[in-house]
C-alpha positions as CSV (number, residue, x, y, z in Angstrom):
1,M,-12.1,9.4,21.0
2,K,-12.6,12.4,23.3
3,E,-16.3,11.6,23.5
4,C,-15.8,7.9,24.4
5,R,-12.6,8.0,26.5
6,G,-13.3,7.2,30.2
7,R,-16.8,5.9,29.3
8,N,-16.3,2.8,27.1
9,L,-12.8,3.5,25.8
10,F,-9.8,3.0,28.0
11,F,-6.0,2.9,27.5
12,S,-3.7,0.8,29.6
13,T,-0.2,-0.6,29.7
14,D,-1.1,-3.3,32.2
15,L,-1.3,-6.1,29.7
16,D,-1.9,-8.9,32.1
17,K,-4.8,-7.2,33.9
18,E,-6.5,-6.4,30.6
19,I,-6.2,-9.9,29.3
20,E,-7.6,-11.3,32.5
21,E,-10.6,-9.0,32.4
22,A,-11.3,-9.3,28.7
23,D,-14.0,-11.5,27.1
24,V,-12.8,-10.8,23.5
25,I,-9.1,-10.2,22.6
26,F,-8.1,-8.9,19.2
27,I,-4.6,-9.7,18.0
28,S,-3.5,-6.7,15.9
29,V,0.2,-6.9,15.4
30,N,2.6,-6.6,12.5
31,T,3.2,-9.6,10.3
32,P,6.1,-8.5,8.0
33,T,7.5,-10.4,5.1
34,K,10.4,-12.6,6.2
35,T,13.8,-11.2,5.2
36,K,15.8,-14.4,5.7
37,G,15.3,-18.1,6.3
38,I,12.8,-20.4,4.7
39,G,10.3,-18.3,2.5
40,A,12.5,-15.2,2.7
41,G,11.0,-12.4,0.5
42,S,7.6,-14.0,0.3
43,A,6.4,-15.7,3.5
44,A,4.8,-13.7,6.4
45,N,6.6,-13.7,9.7
46,I,3.9,-14.5,12.3
47,K,6.2,-14.5,15.3
48,N,4.3,-11.6,16.9
49,C,1.0,-13.5,16.6
50,E,2.5,-16.5,18.3
51,L,4.0,-14.4,21.1
52,C,0.5,-12.9,21.7
53,A,-1.1,-16.4,21.8
54,R,1.5,-17.6,24.3
55,H,1.1,-14.6,26.6
56,I,-2.7,-14.9,26.5
57,A,-2.5,-18.6,27.5
58,K,0.0,-17.8,30.2
59,V,-2.2,-15.1,31.8
60,A,-5.8,-16.1,31.2
61,T,-7.7,-17.8,34.0
62,S,-11.1,-17.7,32.2
63,S,-12.3,-18.6,28.7
64,K,-11.6,-16.1,25.9
65,I,-12.5,-15.4,22.3
66,V,-9.3,-14.6,20.5
67,V,-9.7,-12.7,17.3
68,E,-7.0,-12.4,14.5
69,K,-7.1,-8.9,13.2
70,S,-3.7,-9.0,11.6
71,T,-3.3,-10.0,8.0
72,V,-2.0,-13.6,8.3
73,P,-1.5,-16.7,6.1
74,V,-4.3,-19.1,5.9
75,R,-4.2,-21.7,8.7
76,T,-2.6,-19.3,11.1
77,A,-5.6,-19.6,13.4
78,E,-4.9,-23.3,13.7
79,A,-1.4,-22.5,15.0
80,I,-2.8,-20.0,17.5
81,N,-5.4,-22.5,18.7
82,R,-2.8,-25.2,19.2
83,I,-0.6,-22.8,21.3
84,L,-3.6,-21.7,23.4
85,T,-4.9,-25.2,23.9
86,A,-1.5,-26.7,24.7
87,N,-0.9,-24.0,27.4
88,E,-4.4,-23.9,29.0
89,K,-3.9,-23.2,32.7
90,Q,-7.1,-24.9,33.9
91,P,-9.5,-27.5,32.4
92,N,-12.4,-25.1,32.5
93,V,-10.5,-22.4,30.5
94,T,-11.3,-22.7,26.8
95,F,-10.4,-20.5,23.8
96,Q,-12.3,-19.9,20.5
97,V,-10.1,-18.5,17.8
98,L,-11.8,-16.3,15.1
99,S,-10.6,-14.4,12.1
100,N,-11.7,-10.8,11.5
101,P,-9.5,-9.3,8.9
102,E,-9.4,-5.5,8.6
103,F,-10.2,-3.8,5.3
104,L,-9.3,-0.2,6.2
105,A,-7.4,1.9,3.8
106,E,-4.8,4.5,4.8
107,G,-6.2,8.0,4.6
108,T,-9.8,6.9,4.9
109,A,-9.6,4.5,7.8
110,M,-12.2,6.1,10.0
111,S,-14.8,6.3,7.3
112,D,-14.0,2.7,6.3
113,L,-14.6,1.7,9.9
114,M,-17.8,3.5,10.3
115,K,-19.3,2.7,6.9
116,P,-17.6,-0.6,5.8
117,D,-18.3,-2.4,2.5
118,R,-18.5,-5.5,4.7
119,V,-17.3,-7.0,7.9
120,L,-15.9,-10.5,7.7
121,I,-15.9,-12.9,10.7
122,G,-14.7,-16.5,10.4
123,G,-14.7,-19.2,13.0
124,S,-15.0,-22.9,13.7
125,Q,-18.3,-24.3,12.4
126,T,-19.0,-26.0,15.7
127,P,-21.7,-24.9,18.3
128,E,-19.0,-23.2,20.4
129,G,-17.4,-21.6,17.3
130,L,-20.7,-20.3,16.0
131,K,-21.6,-18.9,19.4
132,A,-18.2,-17.0,19.5
133,I,-18.9,-15.7,16.0
134,E,-22.3,-14.3,17.0
135,T,-20.6,-12.6,20.0
136,V,-18.3,-10.6,17.8
137,V,-21.1,-10.0,15.3
138,S,-23.1,-8.4,18.1
139,V,-20.3,-5.9,18.6
140,Y,-20.2,-4.7,15.0
141,A,-24.0,-4.8,14.8
142,N,-24.1,-1.7,17.0
143,W,-23.3,0.4,13.9
144,V,-23.0,-1.9,10.9
145,P,-26.2,-3.3,9.2
146,R,-26.5,-7.0,9.8
147,E,-26.6,-7.8,6.0
148,Q,-23.1,-6.3,5.7
149,I,-21.6,-8.6,8.3
150,L,-20.4,-11.8,6.6
151,T,-19.7,-15.0,8.6
152,T,-17.7,-17.9,7.3
153,N,-15.3,-20.6,8.3
154,L,-11.8,-19.7,9.5
155,W,-9.8,-20.6,6.4
156,S,-12.1,-18.6,4.0
157,S,-11.9,-15.5,6.3
158,E,-8.1,-15.7,6.5
159,L,-7.6,-16.2,2.8
160,S,-10.2,-13.5,1.8
161,K,-8.0,-10.6,3.0
162,L,-5.0,-11.8,0.9
163,V,-7.2,-12.4,-2.1
164,A,-8.9,-9.0,-1.8
165,N,-5.6,-7.1,-1.8
166,A,-4.2,-9.3,-4.6
167,F,-7.3,-8.6,-6.8
168,L,-7.0,-4.9,-6.2
169,A,-3.3,-4.9,-7.0
170,Q,-4.0,-7.1,-10.0
171,R,-6.3,-4.4,-11.4
172,V,-3.7,-1.7,-10.9
173,S,-1.0,-3.8,-12.6
174,S,-3.5,-4.6,-15.4
175,I,-4.2,-1.0,-16.3
176,N,-0.6,-0.1,-15.9
177,S,0.4,-2.7,-18.5
178,I,-2.2,-1.1,-20.8
179,S,-0.7,2.3,-20.1
180,A,2.6,1.1,-21.6
181,L,0.8,-0.1,-24.7
182,C,-1.1,3.2,-25.0
183,E,2.1,5.2,-25.1
184,V,3.5,3.4,-28.1
185,T,0.2,3.2,-30.0
186,G,-1.2,6.7,-29.5
187,A,-4.2,5.4,-27.4
188,D,-5.1,7.3,-24.2
189,V,-5.3,5.2,-21.1
190,T,-7.8,7.5,-19.4
191,E,-10.2,7.0,-22.3
192,I,-9.7,3.2,-22.1
193,S,-10.3,3.2,-18.4
194,R,-13.5,5.1,-18.8
195,A,-14.7,2.9,-21.6
196,V,-13.8,-0.3,-19.8
197,G,-15.0,0.9,-16.4
198,M,-18.5,1.6,-17.7
199,D,-19.0,-2.2,-18.1
200,D,-20.9,-3.3,-14.9
201,R,-19.0,-6.6,-15.0
202,I,-15.7,-4.7,-14.6
203,G,-16.5,-1.5,-12.8
204,K,-14.4,1.7,-12.7
205,R,-12.6,1.5,-9.4
206,F,-8.8,0.8,-9.3
207,L,-8.5,1.4,-13.0
208,Q,-6.5,4.6,-12.5
209,P,-3.0,4.1,-14.0
210,S,0.0,5.4,-12.1
211,V,3.7,4.9,-11.6
212,G,2.9,1.9,-9.5
213,F,1.3,0.8,-6.2
214,G,3.0,0.9,-2.9
215,G,2.1,0.7,0.8
216,S,2.4,-2.0,3.4
217,C,-0.3,-4.4,2.1
218,F,-0.4,-5.0,-1.6
219,Q,3.0,-6.4,-2.2
220,K,3.3,-8.2,1.1
221,D,0.0,-9.9,0.7
222,I,0.6,-10.9,-2.9
223,L,3.9,-12.4,-1.9
224,N,2.3,-14.2,0.9
225,L,-0.2,-15.6,-1.6
226,V,2.6,-16.6,-3.8
227,Y,4.4,-18.5,-1.0
228,L,1.2,-20.3,0.0
229,C,0.7,-21.5,-3.6
230,E,4.3,-22.7,-3.8
231,T,4.0,-24.4,-0.4
232,Y,1.0,-26.4,-1.7
233,G,2.7,-27.2,-5.0
234,L,0.6,-24.8,-7.1
235,Q,3.5,-23.3,-9.1
236,P,1.4,-22.0,-12.0
237,C,-0.8,-20.2,-9.5
238,A,2.3,-18.8,-7.8
239,D,3.7,-17.6,-11.1
240,Y,0.5,-15.9,-12.0
241,W,0.4,-13.8,-8.9
242,R,4.1,-13.1,-8.9
243,Q,3.6,-11.5,-12.3
244,V,1.4,-8.8,-10.7
245,I,4.5,-7.8,-8.7
246,A,6.7,-8.0,-11.8
247,M,4.4,-5.7,-13.7
248,N,4.5,-3.2,-10.8
249,D,8.3,-3.3,-10.8
250,F,8.3,-2.8,-14.6
251,Q,6.1,0.2,-14.3
252,K,8.4,1.9,-11.9
253,K,11.5,1.1,-13.9
254,R,9.8,2.3,-17.1
255,F,9.0,5.7,-15.5
256,S,12.7,6.1,-14.5
257,E,13.8,5.2,-17.9
258,E,11.4,7.7,-19.5
259,I,12.8,10.5,-17.4
260,V,16.4,9.8,-18.5
261,S,15.4,9.1,-22.2
262,A,13.3,12.3,-22.5
263,M,16.1,14.4,-21.0
264,F,18.6,13.7,-23.7
265,N,19.7,10.4,-22.2
266,T,21.4,12.0,-19.2
267,V,20.4,13.5,-15.9
268,T,23.9,13.7,-14.5
269,G,24.2,16.8,-12.4
270,K,20.6,18.0,-13.3
271,K,18.2,19.1,-10.7
272,I,15.0,17.1,-10.6
273,A,12.1,18.0,-8.3
274,I,10.1,15.1,-6.8
275,L,6.7,16.2,-5.7
276,G,5.3,13.6,-3.4
277,Y,7.1,10.8,-1.6
278,A,4.3,9.1,0.3
279,F,2.8,6.0,-1.5
280,K,-0.6,7.7,-1.6
281,K,-2.2,11.0,-0.6
282,D,-3.5,11.8,2.9
283,T,-0.8,9.7,4.6
284,G,2.8,10.0,5.5
285,D,3.4,6.3,4.9
286,V,6.5,5.6,2.7
287,R,6.5,1.8,2.8
288,E,7.2,0.4,-0.7
289,T,6.4,3.9,-2.1
290,P,7.1,4.1,-5.9
291,S,8.9,7.5,-5.3
292,M,11.6,5.7,-3.4
293,F,12.5,3.5,-6.4
294,I,12.5,6.5,-8.8
295,V,14.8,8.4,-6.4
296,R,17.1,5.3,-6.2
297,D,17.3,5.1,-10.0
298,L,18.0,8.8,-10.4
299,L,20.7,8.6,-7.7
300,E,22.4,5.9,-9.8
301,E,22.3,8.4,-12.7
302,N,23.9,11.1,-10.4
303,A,21.0,13.5,-10.6
304,K,20.5,16.2,-8.0
305,I,17.2,15.4,-6.4
306,H,15.0,17.8,-4.4
307,V,12.0,16.1,-2.7
308,Y,8.9,17.8,-1.4
309,D,6.0,16.0,0.5
310,P,3.6,17.7,2.9
311,Q,3.7,14.9,5.4
312,V,6.8,12.7,4.9
313,T,9.9,13.4,7.1
314,R,13.4,13.1,5.9
315,E,14.1,10.5,8.7
316,D,11.3,8.3,7.5
317,M,12.4,8.7,3.9
318,W,15.9,7.5,4.7
319,S,14.7,4.7,7.0
320,E,12.6,3.1,4.3
321,M,15.2,3.7,1.6
322,S,17.8,1.9,3.6
323,Y,15.4,-1.0,4.6
324,T,14.0,-1.7,1.2
325,C,16.5,-0.4,-1.3
326,G,19.7,-0.7,0.7
327,V,20.6,2.9,0.1
328,N,22.0,4.7,3.1
329,H,24.7,7.1,4.3
330,D,27.1,4.3,5.0
331,N,27.2,2.9,1.5
332,T,26.3,5.9,-0.6
333,P,28.9,8.7,-0.4
334,K,27.6,12.3,-0.6
335,L,24.0,11.2,-0.2
336,D,22.9,14.4,1.5
337,E,24.6,16.3,-1.3
338,Y,22.5,14.5,-4.0
339,V,19.2,14.4,-2.2
340,T,17.6,17.5,-0.6
341,T,14.3,17.6,1.2
342,C,12.4,20.9,0.9
343,D,9.6,22.5,3.0
344,D,8.4,24.5,0.1
345,P,7.3,23.1,-3.3
346,Y,8.4,26.2,-5.2
347,E,11.8,26.0,-3.7
348,A,12.1,22.3,-4.7
349,C,11.2,23.2,-8.3
350,K,13.3,26.4,-8.6
351,G,16.1,25.9,-11.1
352,A,15.0,22.4,-11.8
353,H,15.3,20.7,-15.2
354,A,12.3,18.5,-14.5
355,V,9.4,18.1,-12.1
356,C,8.0,14.6,-11.3
357,I,4.5,14.2,-9.8
358,M,4.8,11.1,-7.7
359,T,1.9,11.3,-5.2
360,E,-1.7,12.4,-5.9
361,W,-1.8,15.1,-3.2
362,D,-4.7,17.5,-3.9
363,E,-2.6,20.5,-3.3
364,F,-0.4,19.8,-6.3
365,K,-3.4,20.7,-8.5
366,T,-3.5,24.2,-7.1
367,Y,0.1,25.3,-7.7
368,D,1.0,28.2,-9.9
369,Y,2.7,26.2,-12.7
370,K,3.4,29.3,-14.7
371,K,5.5,30.5,-11.8
372,I,7.2,27.1,-11.5
373,Y,7.9,27.1,-15.2
374,D,9.4,30.6,-15.3
375,N,11.9,29.6,-12.6
376,M,13.0,26.3,-14.2
377,Q,15.8,25.4,-16.6
378,K,14.6,25.2,-20.2
379,P,13.4,23.0,-21.8
380,A,11.3,22.4,-18.7
381,F,10.1,18.8,-18.3
382,L,7.2,17.6,-16.3
383,F,6.6,13.9,-15.7
384,D,3.1,13.1,-14.3
385,G,3.2,9.7,-12.6
386,R,-0.4,10.1,-11.3
387,L,-2.3,11.7,-14.2
388,L,-3.1,14.5,-11.7
389,L,-2.7,17.6,-13.8
390,N,-4.2,19.2,-16.9
391,H,-1.5,18.5,-19.5
392,K,-2.9,20.8,-22.2
393,E,-2.6,23.8,-19.9
394,L,0.9,22.7,-18.9
395,R,1.9,22.5,-22.6
396,D,0.4,25.9,-23.3
397,I,2.6,27.3,-20.5
398,G,5.6,25.8,-22.2
399,F,6.3,22.5,-20.4
400,E,7.3,19.4,-22.2
401,V,4.9,16.9,-20.6
402,H,5.3,13.2,-20.3
403,A,2.5,11.3,-18.6
404,I,1.7,7.6,-17.8
405,G,-0.4,6.1,-20.6
406,K,-0.9,9.4,-22.5
407,P,0.1,9.8,-26.2
408,D,3.0,12.1,-27.0
409,P,1.4,14.9,-29.2
410,I,4.7,15.2,-31.1
411,K,4.7,11.5,-32.1
412,F,0.9,11.3,-32.4
413,P,-0.5,14.7,-33.5
414,G,-4.1,15.4,-32.7
415,S,-4.3,12.5,-30.2
416,A,-3.5,14.2,-26.9
417,I,-6.4,14.8,-24.5
418,A,-5.9,17.1,-21.4
């Protein structure tokens, strides 16, 4: 940014001036799931997209290419186009609406941008639409090989983003469902993932079991897909995709229940250290994070919870907890007494009855677990929700280890693999 600022990168708050001067305008606004009204809990709220379209039409005095960058329901481009066309200021002002969904992942966004798997651009298959598509293609072609730039019609492009996230979440839920089966049969989910992933038809990515997926995209986009299927009368399709969410909820609840069950069926008054609150490493994002649901469940059991995360702030933690789980200082007495946030992981674990690994931060692998163990209550429990640590080494130290999809060596002697 420092290299390009003032040369071909500029920042401004003069929205009208920038719209007027632009040839191509990207709409990159939030499209949250509706919380009330028709489609509440599933449908995307595209109010912000519509407001952008109305403002562009109000200001523009020359033709523009308007590009959807936000994740939107299929056919949103049609709504944007109707708004732009209905509000054209002059007969010679025309708009071409394109879809260019982003496939950037949090924590790796810049590398994803510079070396994308693909760039997808959809538009009307008319001479004017195809010309607009090629204009945006020429922008990306400055650094992306042409063969990795896919062009298609509008509806395919819009739907592709939802389907991509749904398929990735489906893989996570699929391996998580197998992790539950592994724990009761003595199989090892890591070995199964390795065996299955070596099949070229399946591949190894997104076959890492965990306490569940989170973030701003997976659940929102799947629910959007569910709503689309229901809207068009495809209830079996809607039920199929809703089950991906149901499996994710099951995995989180199962983890909470395992903590309580392993700790003699009660955690009341016990100190439990939560290592990691973000939904994934290398980000401070807490939206739909699995940690939040585990904390909620442990709160209901009256545990004393100490949270450490290298990037998440206490304010963000409470904000998301209130928004998603409805847990806040107004309706939960003594919340600050039951939930402590720590700046030091060793302090979070000191005197704890259990440690829960909730985010796959690399630094968690480097901790002195002998030191942590020596300062914990005994028996010292460790629940690995990310399969991040060497469980044999932890057991040699003295921990009682419970891990997603891993066989219990007490129930299944000789089956545990580090």
